[in-house]
mmCIF file of the protein (N, C-alpha, C, O) and its ligand, coordinates in Angstrom:
data_MODEL
# 
_entry.id   MODEL 
# 
loop_
_entity.id 
_entity.type 
_entity.pdbx_number_of_molecules 
1 polymer     1 
2 non-polymer 1 
# 
_entity_poly.entity_id                      1 
_entity_poly.type                           'polypeptide(L)' 
_entity_poly.nstd_linkage                   no 
_entity_poly.nstd_monomer                   no 
_entity_poly.pdbx_seq_one_letter_code       MVTTTERDGATWFACEVCGMLFDDREDATQHERSCEGEEPTYLQ 
_entity_poly.pdbx_seq_one_letter_code_can   MVTTTERDGATWFACEVCGMLFDDREDATQHERSCEGEEPTYLQ 
_entity_poly.pdbx_strand_id                 A 
# 
loop_
_entity_poly_seq.entity_id 
_entity_poly_seq.num 
_entity_poly_seq.mon_id 
_entity_poly_seq.hetero 
1 1  MET n 
1 2  VAL n 
1 3  THR n 
1 4  THR n 
1 5  THR n 
1 6  GLU n 
1 7  ARG n 
1 8  ASP n 
1 9  GLY n 
1 10 ALA n 
1 11 THR n 
1 12 TRP n 
1 13 PHE n 
1 14 ALA n 
1 15 CYS n 
1 16 GLU n 
1 17 VAL n 
1 18 CYS n 
1 19 GLY n 
1 20 MET n 
1 21 LEU n 
1 22 PHE n 
1 23 ASP n 
1 24 ASP n 
1 25 ARG n 
1 26 GLU n 
1 27 ASP n 
1 28 ALA n 
1 29 THR n 
1 30 GLN n 
1 31 HIS n 
1 32 GLU n 
1 33 ARG n 
1 34 SER n 
1 35 CYS n 
1 36 GLU n 
1 37 GLY n 
1 38 GLU n 
1 39 GLU n 
1 40 PRO n 
1 41 THR n 
1 42 TYR n 
1 43 LEU n 
1 44 GLN n 
# 
loop_
_struct_asym.id 
_struct_asym.entity_id 
A 1 
B 2 
# 
loop_
_chem_comp.id 
_chem_comp.type 
_chem_comp.mon_nstd_flag 
ALA 'L-peptide linking' y 
ARG 'L-peptide linking' y 
ASP 'L-peptide linking' y 
CYS 'L-peptide linking' y 
GLN 'L-peptide linking' y 
GLU 'L-peptide linking' y 
GLY 'peptide linking'   y 
HIS 'L-peptide linking' y 
LEU 'L-peptide linking' y 
MET 'L-peptide linking' y 
PHE 'L-peptide linking' y 
PRO 'L-peptide linking' y 
SER 'L-peptide linking' y 
THR 'L-peptide linking' y 
TRP 'L-peptide linking' y 
TYR 'L-peptide linking' y 
VAL 'L-peptide linking' y 
ZN  non-polymer         . 
# 
_pdbx_entity_nonpoly.entity_id   2 
_pdbx_entity_nonpoly.name        ? 
_pdbx_entity_nonpoly.comp_id     ZN 
# 
_pdbx_nonpoly_scheme.asym_id         B 
_pdbx_nonpoly_scheme.entity_id       2 
_pdbx_nonpoly_scheme.mon_id          ZN 
_pdbx_nonpoly_scheme.ndb_seq_num     1 
_pdbx_nonpoly_scheme.pdb_seq_num     101 
_pdbx_nonpoly_scheme.auth_seq_num    101 
_pdbx_nonpoly_scheme.pdb_mon_id      ZN 
_pdbx_nonpoly_scheme.auth_mon_id     ZN 
_pdbx_nonpoly_scheme.pdb_strand_id   A 
_pdbx_nonpoly_scheme.pdb_ins_code    . 
# 
loop_
_atom_site.group_PDB 
_atom_site.id 
_atom_site.type_symbol 
_atom_site.label_atom_id 
_atom_site.label_alt_id 
_atom_site.label_comp_id 
_atom_site.label_asym_id 
_atom_site.label_entity_id 
_atom_site.label_seq_id 
_atom_site.pdbx_PDB_ins_code 
_atom_site.Cartn_x 
_atom_site.Cartn_y 
_atom_site.Cartn_z 
_atom_site.occupancy 
_atom_site.B_iso_or_equiv 
_atom_site.pdbx_formal_charge 
_atom_site.auth_seq_id 
_atom_site.auth_comp_id 
_atom_site.auth_asym_id 
_atom_site.auth_atom_id 
_atom_site.pdbx_PDB_model_num 
ATOM   1   N  N  . MET A 1 1  ? 194.898 -5.738  185.043 1.00 0.00 ? 1   MET A N  1 
ATOM   2   C  CA . MET A 1 1  ? 195.307 -7.120  185.324 1.00 0.00 ? 1   MET A CA 1 
ATOM   3   C  C  . MET A 1 1  ? 196.780 -7.199  185.649 1.00 0.00 ? 1   MET A C  1 
ATOM   4   O  O  . MET A 1 1  ? 197.607 -6.528  185.031 1.00 0.00 ? 1   MET A O  1 
ATOM   5   N  N  . VAL A 1 2  ? 197.097 -8.027  186.625 1.00 0.00 ? 2   VAL A N  1 
ATOM   6   C  CA . VAL A 1 2  ? 198.504 -8.226  186.962 1.00 0.00 ? 2   VAL A CA 1 
ATOM   7   C  C  . VAL A 1 2  ? 199.173 -9.062  185.871 1.00 0.00 ? 2   VAL A C  1 
ATOM   8   O  O  . VAL A 1 2  ? 198.622 -10.071 185.432 1.00 0.00 ? 2   VAL A O  1 
ATOM   9   N  N  . THR A 1 3  ? 200.347 -8.645  185.442 1.00 0.00 ? 3   THR A N  1 
ATOM   10  C  CA . THR A 1 3  ? 201.082 -9.407  184.437 1.00 0.00 ? 3   THR A CA 1 
ATOM   11  C  C  . THR A 1 3  ? 202.277 -10.095 185.092 1.00 0.00 ? 3   THR A C  1 
ATOM   12  O  O  . THR A 1 3  ? 202.803 -9.615  186.096 1.00 0.00 ? 3   THR A O  1 
ATOM   13  N  N  . THR A 1 4  ? 202.697 -11.213 184.524 1.00 0.00 ? 4   THR A N  1 
ATOM   14  C  CA . THR A 1 4  ? 203.837 -11.927 185.094 1.00 0.00 ? 4   THR A CA 1 
ATOM   15  C  C  . THR A 1 4  ? 205.062 -11.729 184.208 1.00 0.00 ? 4   THR A C  1 
ATOM   16  O  O  . THR A 1 4  ? 204.966 -11.675 182.982 1.00 0.00 ? 4   THR A O  1 
ATOM   17  N  N  . THR A 1 5  ? 206.206 -11.623 184.858 1.00 0.00 ? 5   THR A N  1 
ATOM   18  C  CA . THR A 1 5  ? 207.472 -11.444 184.154 1.00 0.00 ? 5   THR A CA 1 
ATOM   19  C  C  . THR A 1 5  ? 208.496 -12.399 184.749 1.00 0.00 ? 5   THR A C  1 
ATOM   20  O  O  . THR A 1 5  ? 208.595 -12.527 185.970 1.00 0.00 ? 5   THR A O  1 
ATOM   21  N  N  . GLU A 1 6  ? 209.249 -13.062 183.900 1.00 0.00 ? 6   GLU A N  1 
ATOM   22  C  CA . GLU A 1 6  ? 210.312 -13.929 184.415 1.00 0.00 ? 6   GLU A CA 1 
ATOM   23  C  C  . GLU A 1 6  ? 211.642 -13.226 184.296 1.00 0.00 ? 6   GLU A C  1 
ATOM   24  O  O  . GLU A 1 6  ? 212.029 -12.748 183.229 1.00 0.00 ? 6   GLU A O  1 
ATOM   25  N  N  . ARG A 1 7  ? 212.332 -13.176 185.426 1.00 0.00 ? 7   ARG A N  1 
ATOM   26  C  CA . ARG A 1 7  ? 213.621 -12.502 185.434 1.00 0.00 ? 7   ARG A CA 1 
ATOM   27  C  C  . ARG A 1 7  ? 214.546 -13.223 186.412 1.00 0.00 ? 7   ARG A C  1 
ATOM   28  O  O  . ARG A 1 7  ? 214.160 -13.488 187.551 1.00 0.00 ? 7   ARG A O  1 
ATOM   29  N  N  . ASP A 1 8  ? 215.748 -13.538 185.978 1.00 0.00 ? 8   ASP A N  1 
ATOM   30  C  CA . ASP A 1 8  ? 216.722 -14.228 186.828 1.00 0.00 ? 8   ASP A CA 1 
ATOM   31  C  C  . ASP A 1 8  ? 216.155 -15.513 187.413 1.00 0.00 ? 8   ASP A C  1 
ATOM   32  O  O  . ASP A 1 8  ? 216.437 -15.864 188.558 1.00 0.00 ? 8   ASP A O  1 
ATOM   33  N  N  . GLY A 1 9  ? 215.350 -16.214 186.614 1.00 0.00 ? 9   GLY A N  1 
ATOM   34  C  CA . GLY A 1 9  ? 214.805 -17.485 187.063 1.00 0.00 ? 9   GLY A CA 1 
ATOM   35  C  C  . GLY A 1 9  ? 213.679 -17.361 188.065 1.00 0.00 ? 9   GLY A C  1 
ATOM   36  O  O  . GLY A 1 9  ? 213.192 -18.367 188.579 1.00 0.00 ? 9   GLY A O  1 
ATOM   37  N  N  . ALA A 1 10 ? 213.256 -16.128 188.352 1.00 0.00 ? 10  ALA A N  1 
ATOM   38  C  CA . ALA A 1 10 ? 212.162 -15.921 189.291 1.00 0.00 ? 10  ALA A CA 1 
ATOM   39  C  C  . ALA A 1 10 ? 210.995 -15.284 188.550 1.00 0.00 ? 10  ALA A C  1 
ATOM   40  O  O  . ALA A 1 10 ? 211.181 -14.615 187.534 1.00 0.00 ? 10  ALA A O  1 
ATOM   41  N  N  . THR A 1 11 ? 209.805 -15.496 189.062 1.00 0.00 ? 11  THR A N  1 
ATOM   42  C  CA . THR A 1 11 ? 208.628 -14.901 188.456 1.00 0.00 ? 11  THR A CA 1 
ATOM   43  C  C  . THR A 1 11 ? 208.213 -13.670 189.246 1.00 0.00 ? 11  THR A C  1 
ATOM   44  O  O  . THR A 1 11 ? 208.066 -13.713 190.468 1.00 0.00 ? 11  THR A O  1 
ATOM   45  N  N  . TRP A 1 12 ? 208.028 -12.576 188.525 1.00 0.00 ? 12  TRP A N  1 
ATOM   46  C  CA . TRP A 1 12 ? 207.607 -11.325 189.149 1.00 0.00 ? 12  TRP A CA 1 
ATOM   47  C  C  . TRP A 1 12 ? 206.212 -10.987 188.657 1.00 0.00 ? 12  TRP A C  1 
ATOM   48  O  O  . TRP A 1 12 ? 205.799 -11.383 187.568 1.00 0.00 ? 12  TRP A O  1 
ATOM   49  N  N  . PHE A 1 13 ? 205.513 -10.259 189.471 1.00 0.00 ? 13  PHE A N  1 
ATOM   50  C  CA . PHE A 1 13 ? 204.152 -9.853  189.125 1.00 0.00 ? 13  PHE A CA 1 
ATOM   51  C  C  . PHE A 1 13 ? 204.132 -8.336  189.033 1.00 0.00 ? 13  PHE A C  1 
ATOM   52  O  O  . PHE A 1 13 ? 204.499 -7.631  189.973 1.00 0.00 ? 13  PHE A O  1 
ATOM   53  N  N  . ALA A 1 14 ? 203.694 -7.851  187.879 1.00 0.00 ? 14  ALA A N  1 
ATOM   54  C  CA . ALA A 1 14 ? 203.749 -6.420  187.630 1.00 0.00 ? 14  ALA A CA 1 
ATOM   55  C  C  . ALA A 1 14 ? 202.356 -5.811  187.590 1.00 0.00 ? 14  ALA A C  1 
ATOM   56  O  O  . ALA A 1 14 ? 201.432 -6.361  186.990 1.00 0.00 ? 14  ALA A O  1 
ATOM   57  N  N  . CYS A 1 15 ? 202.227 -4.659  188.245 1.00 0.00 ? 15  CYS A N  1 
ATOM   58  C  CA . CYS A 1 15 ? 201.000 -3.877  188.162 1.00 0.00 ? 15  CYS A CA 1 
ATOM   59  C  C  . CYS A 1 15 ? 200.924 -3.288  186.759 1.00 0.00 ? 15  CYS A C  1 
ATOM   60  O  O  . CYS A 1 15 ? 201.850 -2.622  186.295 1.00 0.00 ? 15  CYS A O  1 
ATOM   61  N  N  . GLU A 1 16 ? 199.800 -3.548  186.096 1.00 0.00 ? 16  GLU A N  1 
ATOM   62  C  CA . GLU A 1 16 ? 199.685 -3.086  184.719 1.00 0.00 ? 16  GLU A CA 1 
ATOM   63  C  C  . GLU A 1 16 ? 199.435 -1.583  184.648 1.00 0.00 ? 16  GLU A C  1 
ATOM   64  O  O  . GLU A 1 16 ? 199.611 -0.969  183.596 1.00 0.00 ? 16  GLU A O  1 
ATOM   65  N  N  . VAL A 1 17 ? 199.030 -1.002  185.756 1.00 0.00 ? 17  VAL A N  1 
ATOM   66  C  CA . VAL A 1 17 ? 198.706 0.419   185.758 1.00 0.00 ? 17  VAL A CA 1 
ATOM   67  C  C  . VAL A 1 17 ? 199.975 1.265   185.849 1.00 0.00 ? 17  VAL A C  1 
ATOM   68  O  O  . VAL A 1 17 ? 200.145 2.208   185.076 1.00 0.00 ? 17  VAL A O  1 
ATOM   69  N  N  . CYS A 1 18 ? 200.861 0.940   186.780 1.00 0.00 ? 18  CYS A N  1 
ATOM   70  C  CA . CYS A 1 18 ? 202.055 1.771   186.978 1.00 0.00 ? 18  CYS A CA 1 
ATOM   71  C  C  . CYS A 1 18 ? 203.349 1.025   186.700 1.00 0.00 ? 18  CYS A C  1 
ATOM   72  O  O  . CYS A 1 18 ? 204.410 1.644   186.617 1.00 0.00 ? 18  CYS A O  1 
ATOM   73  N  N  . GLY A 1 19 ? 203.280 -0.309  186.552 1.00 0.00 ? 19  GLY A N  1 
ATOM   74  C  CA . GLY A 1 19 ? 204.474 -1.072  186.205 1.00 0.00 ? 19  GLY A CA 1 
ATOM   75  C  C  . GLY A 1 19 ? 205.293 -1.538  187.395 1.00 0.00 ? 19  GLY A C  1 
ATOM   76  O  O  . GLY A 1 19 ? 206.362 -2.123  187.218 1.00 0.00 ? 19  GLY A O  1 
ATOM   77  N  N  . MET A 1 20 ? 204.809 -1.288  188.605 1.00 0.00 ? 20  MET A N  1 
ATOM   78  C  CA . MET A 1 20 ? 205.552 -1.699  189.783 1.00 0.00 ? 20  MET A CA 1 
ATOM   79  C  C  . MET A 1 20 ? 205.627 -3.219  189.876 1.00 0.00 ? 20  MET A C  1 
ATOM   80  O  O  . MET A 1 20 ? 204.654 -3.905  189.564 1.00 0.00 ? 20  MET A O  1 
ATOM   81  N  N  . LEU A 1 21 ? 206.782 -3.756  190.307 1.00 0.00 ? 21  LEU A N  1 
ATOM   82  C  CA . LEU A 1 21 ? 206.981 -5.197  190.376 1.00 0.00 ? 21  LEU A CA 1 
ATOM   83  C  C  . LEU A 1 21 ? 206.836 -5.709  191.797 1.00 0.00 ? 21  LEU A C  1 
ATOM   84  O  O  . LEU A 1 21 ? 207.262 -5.071  192.760 1.00 0.00 ? 21  LEU A O  1 
ATOM   85  N  N  . PHE A 1 22 ? 206.212 -6.899  191.901 1.00 0.00 ? 22  PHE A N  1 
ATOM   86  C  CA . PHE A 1 22 ? 206.066 -7.558  193.196 1.00 0.00 ? 22  PHE A CA 1 
ATOM   87  C  C  . PHE A 1 22 ? 206.515 -9.004  193.055 1.00 0.00 ? 22  PHE A C  1 
ATOM   88  O  O  . PHE A 1 22 ? 206.421 -9.580  191.971 1.00 0.00 ? 22  PHE A O  1 
ATOM   89  N  N  . ASP A 1 23 ? 207.003 -9.598  194.145 1.00 0.00 ? 23  ASP A N  1 
ATOM   90  C  CA . ASP A 1 23 ? 207.390 -11.010 194.095 1.00 0.00 ? 23  ASP A CA 1 
ATOM   91  C  C  . ASP A 1 23 ? 206.261 -11.896 194.579 1.00 0.00 ? 23  ASP A C  1 
ATOM   92  O  O  . ASP A 1 23 ? 206.422 -13.113 194.674 1.00 0.00 ? 23  ASP A O  1 
ATOM   93  N  N  . ASP A 1 24 ? 205.126 -11.303 194.884 1.00 0.00 ? 24  ASP A N  1 
ATOM   94  C  CA . ASP A 1 24 ? 203.982 -12.064 195.373 1.00 0.00 ? 24  ASP A CA 1 
ATOM   95  C  C  . ASP A 1 24 ? 202.736 -11.636 194.611 1.00 0.00 ? 24  ASP A C  1 
ATOM   96  O  O  . ASP A 1 24 ? 202.430 -10.448 194.517 1.00 0.00 ? 24  ASP A O  1 
ATOM   97  N  N  . ARG A 1 25 ? 202.014 -12.624 194.064 1.00 0.00 ? 25  ARG A N  1 
ATOM   98  C  CA . ARG A 1 25 ? 200.859 -12.297 193.231 1.00 0.00 ? 25  ARG A CA 1 
ATOM   99  C  C  . ARG A 1 25 ? 199.780 -11.563 194.024 1.00 0.00 ? 25  ARG A C  1 
ATOM   100 O  O  . ARG A 1 25 ? 199.147 -10.643 193.506 1.00 0.00 ? 25  ARG A O  1 
ATOM   101 N  N  . GLU A 1 26 ? 199.572 -11.962 195.269 1.00 0.00 ? 26  GLU A N  1 
ATOM   102 C  CA . GLU A 1 26 ? 198.535 -11.308 196.067 1.00 0.00 ? 26  GLU A CA 1 
ATOM   103 C  C  . GLU A 1 26 ? 198.882 -9.852  196.324 1.00 0.00 ? 26  GLU A C  1 
ATOM   104 O  O  . GLU A 1 26 ? 198.013 -8.981  196.259 1.00 0.00 ? 26  GLU A O  1 
ATOM   105 N  N  . ASP A 1 27 ? 200.146 -9.585  196.616 1.00 0.00 ? 27  ASP A N  1 
ATOM   106 C  CA . ASP A 1 27 ? 200.572 -8.206  196.823 1.00 0.00 ? 27  ASP A CA 1 
ATOM   107 C  C  . ASP A 1 27 ? 200.300 -7.373  195.580 1.00 0.00 ? 27  ASP A C  1 
ATOM   108 O  O  . ASP A 1 27 ? 199.796 -6.252  195.664 1.00 0.00 ? 27  ASP A O  1 
ATOM   109 N  N  . ALA A 1 28 ? 200.637 -7.931  194.439 1.00 0.00 ? 28  ALA A N  1 
ATOM   110 C  CA . ALA A 1 28 ? 200.445 -7.208  193.187 1.00 0.00 ? 28  ALA A CA 1 
ATOM   111 C  C  . ALA A 1 28 ? 198.963 -6.952  192.923 1.00 0.00 ? 28  ALA A C  1 
ATOM   112 O  O  . ALA A 1 28 ? 198.571 -5.861  192.507 1.00 0.00 ? 28  ALA A O  1 
ATOM   113 N  N  . THR A 1 29 ? 198.152 -7.975  193.170 1.00 0.00 ? 29  THR A N  1 
ATOM   114 C  CA . THR A 1 29 ? 196.713 -7.824  192.928 1.00 0.00 ? 29  THR A CA 1 
ATOM   115 C  C  . THR A 1 29 ? 196.117 -6.761  193.842 1.00 0.00 ? 29  THR A C  1 
ATOM   116 O  O  . THR A 1 29 ? 195.335 -5.915  193.406 1.00 0.00 ? 29  THR A O  1 
ATOM   117 N  N  . GLN A 1 30 ? 196.495 -6.815  195.111 1.00 0.00 ? 30  GLN A N  1 
ATOM   118 C  CA . GLN A 1 30 ? 195.976 -5.825  196.059 1.00 0.00 ? 30  GLN A CA 1 
ATOM   119 C  C  . GLN A 1 30 ? 196.432 -4.423  195.675 1.00 0.00 ? 30  GLN A C  1 
ATOM   120 O  O  . GLN A 1 30 ? 195.652 -3.471  195.697 1.00 0.00 ? 30  GLN A O  1 
ATOM   121 N  N  . HIS A 1 31 ? 197.706 -4.316  195.324 1.00 0.00 ? 31  HIS A N  1 
ATOM   122 C  CA . HIS A 1 31 ? 198.226 -3.008  194.937 1.00 0.00 ? 31  HIS A CA 1 
ATOM   123 C  C  . HIS A 1 31 ? 197.471 -2.478  193.721 1.00 0.00 ? 31  HIS A C  1 
ATOM   124 O  O  . HIS A 1 31 ? 197.080 -1.312  193.681 1.00 0.00 ? 31  HIS A O  1 
ATOM   125 N  N  . GLU A 1 32 ? 197.272 -3.345  192.733 1.00 0.00 ? 32  GLU A N  1 
ATOM   126 C  CA . GLU A 1 32 ? 196.671 -2.878  191.495 1.00 0.00 ? 32  GLU A CA 1 
ATOM   127 C  C  . GLU A 1 32 ? 195.243 -2.392  191.721 1.00 0.00 ? 32  GLU A C  1 
ATOM   128 O  O  . GLU A 1 32 ? 194.791 -1.445  191.077 1.00 0.00 ? 32  GLU A O  1 
ATOM   129 N  N  . ARG A 1 33 ? 194.538 -3.045  192.638 1.00 0.00 ? 33  ARG A N  1 
ATOM   130 C  CA . ARG A 1 33 ? 193.173 -2.589  192.933 1.00 0.00 ? 33  ARG A CA 1 
ATOM   131 C  C  . ARG A 1 33 ? 193.186 -1.148  193.419 1.00 0.00 ? 33  ARG A C  1 
ATOM   132 O  O  . ARG A 1 33 ? 192.413 -0.319  192.941 1.00 0.00 ? 33  ARG A O  1 
ATOM   133 N  N  . SER A 1 34 ? 194.071 -0.848  194.378 1.00 0.00 ? 34  SER A N  1 
ATOM   134 C  CA . SER A 1 34 ? 194.109 0.510   194.910 1.00 0.00 ? 34  SER A CA 1 
ATOM   135 C  C  . SER A 1 34 ? 194.749 1.451   193.899 1.00 0.00 ? 34  SER A C  1 
ATOM   136 O  O  . SER A 1 34 ? 194.432 2.640   193.861 1.00 0.00 ? 34  SER A O  1 
ATOM   137 N  N  . CYS A 1 35 ? 195.643 0.920   193.088 1.00 0.00 ? 35  CYS A N  1 
ATOM   138 C  CA . CYS A 1 35 ? 196.291 1.737   192.069 1.00 0.00 ? 35  CYS A CA 1 
ATOM   139 C  C  . CYS A 1 35 ? 195.246 2.223   191.067 1.00 0.00 ? 35  CYS A C  1 
ATOM   140 O  O  . CYS A 1 35 ? 195.214 3.402   190.716 1.00 0.00 ? 35  CYS A O  1 
ATOM   141 N  N  . GLU A 1 36 ? 194.403 1.317   190.616 1.00 0.00 ? 36  GLU A N  1 
ATOM   142 C  CA . GLU A 1 36 ? 193.348 1.697   189.674 1.00 0.00 ? 36  GLU A CA 1 
ATOM   143 C  C  . GLU A 1 36 ? 192.366 2.639   190.346 1.00 0.00 ? 36  GLU A C  1 
ATOM   144 O  O  . GLU A 1 36 ? 191.852 3.568   189.723 1.00 0.00 ? 36  GLU A O  1 
ATOM   145 N  N  . GLY A 1 37 ? 192.107 2.385   191.646 1.00 0.00 ? 37  GLY A N  1 
ATOM   146 C  CA . GLY A 1 37 ? 191.127 3.176   192.381 1.00 0.00 ? 37  GLY A CA 1 
ATOM   147 C  C  . GLY A 1 37 ? 191.541 4.616   192.563 1.00 0.00 ? 37  GLY A C  1 
ATOM   148 O  O  . GLY A 1 37 ? 190.711 5.475   192.859 1.00 0.00 ? 37  GLY A O  1 
ATOM   149 N  N  . GLU A 1 38 ? 192.838 4.886   192.384 1.00 0.00 ? 38  GLU A N  1 
ATOM   150 C  CA . GLU A 1 38 ? 193.303 6.258   192.606 1.00 0.00 ? 38  GLU A CA 1 
ATOM   151 C  C  . GLU A 1 38 ? 192.844 7.198   191.508 1.00 0.00 ? 38  GLU A C  1 
ATOM   152 O  O  . GLU A 1 38 ? 192.739 8.407   191.714 1.00 0.00 ? 38  GLU A O  1 
ATOM   153 N  N  . GLU A 1 39 ? 192.574 6.639   190.349 1.00 0.00 ? 39  GLU A N  1 
ATOM   154 C  CA . GLU A 1 39 ? 192.140 7.511   189.256 1.00 0.00 ? 39  GLU A CA 1 
ATOM   155 C  C  . GLU A 1 39 ? 190.648 7.738   189.325 1.00 0.00 ? 39  GLU A C  1 
ATOM   156 O  O  . GLU A 1 39 ? 189.866 6.803   189.148 1.00 0.00 ? 39  GLU A O  1 
ATOM   157 N  N  . PRO A 1 40 ? 190.250 8.948   189.575 1.00 0.00 ? 40  PRO A N  1 
ATOM   158 C  CA . PRO A 1 40 ? 188.818 9.237   189.658 1.00 0.00 ? 40  PRO A CA 1 
ATOM   159 C  C  . PRO A 1 40 ? 188.146 9.131   188.294 1.00 0.00 ? 40  PRO A C  1 
ATOM   160 O  O  . PRO A 1 40 ? 188.608 9.696   187.303 1.00 0.00 ? 40  PRO A O  1 
ATOM   161 N  N  . THR A 1 41 ? 187.054 8.400   188.276 1.00 0.00 ? 41  THR A N  1 
ATOM   162 C  CA . THR A 1 41 ? 186.335 8.244   187.002 1.00 0.00 ? 41  THR A CA 1 
ATOM   163 C  C  . THR A 1 41 ? 184.891 8.671   187.209 1.00 0.00 ? 41  THR A C  1 
ATOM   164 O  O  . THR A 1 41 ? 183.972 7.852   187.236 1.00 0.00 ? 41  THR A O  1 
ATOM   165 N  N  . TYR A 1 42 ? 184.724 9.953   187.352 1.00 0.00 ? 42  TYR A N  1 
ATOM   166 C  CA . TYR A 1 42 ? 183.389 10.472  187.585 1.00 0.00 ? 42  TYR A CA 1 
ATOM   167 C  C  . TYR A 1 42 ? 182.799 11.054  186.298 1.00 0.00 ? 42  TYR A C  1 
ATOM   168 O  O  . TYR A 1 42 ? 182.251 12.156  186.290 1.00 0.00 ? 42  TYR A O  1 
ATOM   169 N  N  . LEU A 1 43 ? 182.922 10.306  185.240 1.00 0.00 ? 43  LEU A N  1 
ATOM   170 C  CA . LEU A 1 43 ? 182.384 10.783  183.971 1.00 0.00 ? 43  LEU A CA 1 
ATOM   171 C  C  . LEU A 1 43 ? 180.897 10.491  183.901 1.00 0.00 ? 43  LEU A C  1 
ATOM   172 O  O  . LEU A 1 43 ? 180.452 9.358   184.079 1.00 0.00 ? 43  LEU A O  1 
ATOM   173 N  N  . GLN A 1 44 ? 180.174 11.505  183.645 1.00 0.00 ? 44  GLN A N  1 
ATOM   174 C  CA . GLN A 1 44 ? 178.725 11.321  183.552 1.00 0.00 ? 44  GLN A CA 1 
ATOM   175 C  C  . GLN A 1 44 ? 178.160 12.007  182.327 1.00 0.00 ? 44  GLN A C  1 
ATOM   176 O  O  . GLN A 1 44 ? 176.953 11.955  182.091 1.00 0.00 ? 44  GLN A O  1 
HETATM 177 ZN ZN . ZN  B 2 .  ? 200.321 0.271   190.343 1.00 0.00 2 101 ZN  A ZN 1 
# 
């Protein structure tokens, strides 16, 4: 889930997986989807 952080009077959106900050919620959400997708989870 994308988390929000307030800094210098602005709201930032952080990827919960790697911690990268975005100034746009959509950018953060899109990034986080692919960020999570990078980890292979082929546990069977
Ligand atoms: Zn990320």
